[in-house]
C-alpha positions as CSV (number, residue, x, y, z in Angstrom):
1,H,15.3,186.3,-11.8
2,H,17.6,187.5,-9.0
3,A,15.0,186.6,-6.3
4,L,14.8,183.1,-7.7
5,F,18.6,182.7,-7.7
6,L,18.7,184.0,-4.1
7,A,16.0,181.6,-3.1
8,M,17.8,178.6,-4.7
9,F,21.0,179.6,-3.0
10,M,19.3,179.8,0.3
11,I,17.6,176.4,-0.2
12,G,20.9,174.7,-1.2
13,G,22.8,176.4,1.6
14,T,20.4,175.1,4.2
15,A,19.4,171.7,2.7
16,L,22.9,170.5,2.1
17,T,24.0,171.2,5.7
18,I,21.1,169.6,7.6
19,Y,22.5,166.0,7.5
20,G,26.0,167.0,8.6
21,L,24.7,169.2,11.4
22,S,22.3,166.5,12.6
23,T,25.0,163.9,12.6
24,A,27.4,166.2,14.6
25,H,24.7,167.1,17.1
26,T,23.7,163.4,17.6
27,N,27.3,162.2,18.0
28,D,27.9,164.9,20.6
29,H,25.3,163.3,22.9
30,L,26.2,159.6,22.4
31,A,28.4,157.3,24.3
32,P,31.4,156.1,22.2
33,G,29.8,152.6,21.5
34,Q,26.6,154.1,20.1
35,N,27.9,156.0,17.1
36,V,27.7,153.2,14.6
37,A,24.1,152.3,15.4
38,A,23.1,156.0,15.4
39,S,24.7,156.6,12.1
40,A,23.0,153.6,10.6
41,S,19.6,154.8,11.8
42,M,20.3,158.3,10.5
43,I,21.2,156.9,7.0
44,F,18.1,154.8,7.0
45,V,15.8,157.7,7.9
46,N,17.6,159.8,5.3
47,G,17.0,157.1,2.7
48,I,13.3,156.8,3.6
49,G,13.0,160.6,3.2
50,S,14.8,160.4,-0.1
51,I,12.2,157.9,-1.3
52,I,9.1,159.5,0.1
53,G,10.0,163.1,-0.6
54,P,10.1,163.1,-4.4
55,V,7.0,160.8,-4.6
56,L,5.0,162.9,-2.3
57,S,6.0,166.2,-3.9
58,S,5.3,165.0,-7.4
59,V,1.8,163.8,-6.3
60,L,1.1,167.1,-4.6
61,M,2.4,169.0,-7.7
62,N,0.0,167.0,-9.9
63,V,-3.0,167.5,-7.6
64,T,-2.4,171.2,-7.0
65,A,0.3,173.3,-8.7
66,P,4.0,173.0,-9.4
67,A,4.7,175.9,-6.9
68,I,3.5,173.6,-4.0
69,I,7.0,172.1,-3.9
70,F,8.3,175.3,-2.4
71,I,5.5,175.4,0.2
72,M,6.3,171.7,1.0
73,M,10.0,172.5,1.4
74,A,9.2,175.4,3.6
75,C,7.0,173.2,5.8
76,V,9.7,170.6,6.1
77,Y,12.5,173.1,6.9
78,C,10.3,174.9,9.5
79,S,9.5,171.5,11.1
80,I,13.2,170.6,11.3
81,A,14.0,174.1,12.7
82,L,11.2,173.9,15.3
83,F,12.3,170.4,16.3
84,G,15.9,171.6,16.6
85,I,14.9,174.5,18.8
86,Y,12.7,172.2,20.9
87,R,15.5,169.7,21.4
88,T,18.1,172.4,22.1
89,M,15.8,173.8,24.9
90,R,15.0,170.4,26.4
91,R,18.5,168.8,26.3
92,P,21.4,170.2,28.3
93,S,24.6,171.2,26.5
94,V,27.5,168.8,26.3
95,P,29.7,169.3,29.4
96,L,32.9,171.2,28.8
97,D,35.1,168.2,29.9
98,R,33.5,166.1,27.1
99,Q,34.0,168.8,24.5
100,S,37.1,169.0,22.2
101,D,38.5,171.5,19.8
102,F,37.1,171.6,16.3
103,V,39.4,170.0,13.7
104,A,38.7,170.8,10.1
105,Q,38.9,167.8,7.8
106,P,39.6,168.3,4.1
107,S,37.0,166.7,1.9
108,P,38.3,163.5,0.2
109,S,37.6,164.9,-3.2
110,S,39.9,167.9,-2.5
111,V,42.7,165.6,-1.4
112,M,42.3,163.4,-4.5
113,I,42.4,166.4,-6.8
114,L,45.6,167.6,-5.2
115,Q,47.1,164.1,-5.5
116,Q,46.1,164.0,-9.1
117,A,47.6,167.4,-9.8
118,E,50.9,166.3,-8.2
119,N,50.9,163.1,-10.3
120,D,50.2,165.1,-13.5
121,Q,53.0,167.5,-12.6
122,K,55.4,164.6,-12.1
123,H,54.3,163.1,-15.4
124,D,54.8,166.4,-17.2
125,N,58.2,166.8,-15.7
126,H,59.1,163.3,-16.7
127,L,58.0,163.9,-20.3
128,K,59.9,167.2,-20.5
129,K,63.1,165.5,-19.1
130,H,62.9,162.8,-21.8
131,A,62.1,165.3,-24.5
132,N,65.2,167.3,-23.6
133,L,67.4,164.1,-23.8
134,S,66.4,163.4,-27.4
């Protein structure tokens, strides 16, 4: 079972980062006015893949065997990796004068959780204050 958990960890760790990395790489090579159109195109392609992928994999699983899904995922990931390597070798790096420092952005859900915790703390303090007055 440990090998299966490790495989699922690796799949999740790679699959969930592909869109973000692709978006960052694309935006690095665009002029400022092209970002919205490129993002719209990437979301559209992502949506098409989200429709076709499950349908294709379920058909292949019915025709062959359930384990084909892992082979299909490996083929898709290898194709993406090969395309990434090809594009990296064919396209020059972003010039240093167009690069900027990395700025980490907190996820919106983390900020909302912290805000909710602060609100809960204020509410608890308010309740304690009124309980002590009684």
